[in-house]
C-alpha positions, 0 to 999 in steps of 0.5 A: 821384381816385386811385380814380377813375384806377385806374378808368379805367386798369382799364377802358381796359386790358380795353377795349384788351384785346377790342380788340387780341383783334380784330384779325385777326393776335391773333385766331388766335393766341390761338384768338379764337371768339367776340364776345359781348353780353348782359344780366342781372339780378343780386341783391345780399345787402343784410342791413342792418337797425335797431338796428346799432352805432352807428347811432340811430332807424329807418333804412327808405331802405335796400332790402332785395331790390337786383335791377339790369339790367347789359348787357355786352361779352364776347369768348370765347377757347379756350386749350387742348383739348390736354391734355383730355378729347377734347369739353374746352376751357379757355377766358377770356373777358374782360369788361366790365359796366355797371349803375346803382344808387342808394345811400344813405351814414348817419352811421354810415359804412354805404353801403347800396343804395337807390332815390331813391323811398325814399333823399330822405325821402319817406313818412319815411324817413330819409335819412341824410346823403344817397344818390348815382347810382353806375355799376357796372363789372365786368370779370370774367375768367373762365377755363372749363372747357368740354364741348362735345357733339356739334352744338355745345352746351356745358355751362361751369364757371368761375372769376373773379376779378372786379373792381368798380368804382364811380364816380360817375354824375350824381345826387346828393340830399343831405341837407343842401346842404354834406353831404359824400357822400366816404364814400360812394365811398370806402367801396367801395374800402376794405377792398379790396371791389373785390374779388368773387371769383365762381363760373360755371355756363352751357349753350350752344346753337348757333343757326345756323353763327354765332352760339351763345346762351349762356345763364350764372349766377354767384355772387361774394361780397365777402369783407369784406362777408359777414365783416362780424360786424353782419350776415348772412354773405350780406351782400354776396353777389351772384347774377345770371342772364343771357343772352348772344349770341356771334358766331362768328368768322371775321368775313369767313367769311361772304362767303369762305364765300358767294363759294366758292359761288356762284363759276362755274366756268371753263377752268381747272377743267375735268379734263385731256383732257375736249373736251366 
């Protein structure tokens, strides 16, 4: 319950931050440049194999190459430019990312990514204790060094102390009706698995005066999983490729600029001494 409450507080805090920086009074002070929304595909390293200590029999319900889709919403904030090169900006991009995935819990206590088709015992697969659908909520806080060139083209390099929170999302399969899957949920918060430092590389280009597109690649690792002596070093690593559409500020500038262009000159605009 405490972990679930912490997850909700973390997600709520990020939502409040996004809402606050979008308000007209706060945006200019923080240098809010754009609201972004996008999708990505993420690969997670799963080095689970049979023959591990404490694992009896053959387990085939573990997905060898899990690739998951994520949807994201973010705010892009310019932090610093005066102390950097003339075409460079230090930016901050807090974001919320959401994805769904099934995980299986085995007798050994290991939790591994799976698909519901392979986790429930189909085709002679061994289920273990059960499987559940999990909602993954990621909270990246990317601080990026951006090189900006003529025409609005940008190359960015970033770092993020990303938090990853996983909560139950409905569907649960159990080997036996009385099997307890609480260890599955606890696994994600044990030994600081909810921390995943990441690096990112991206390229942004303008589409119009008010829209831009960012193509970005992110790479991170769950430190506790990568140092597991029973698994390959790439276990728990994450690599993602995605695209985000940025809606640039000021939002009201669309109307204000249009009105200034279309306003018809009146008598007050006529130069002094012009009688014609």
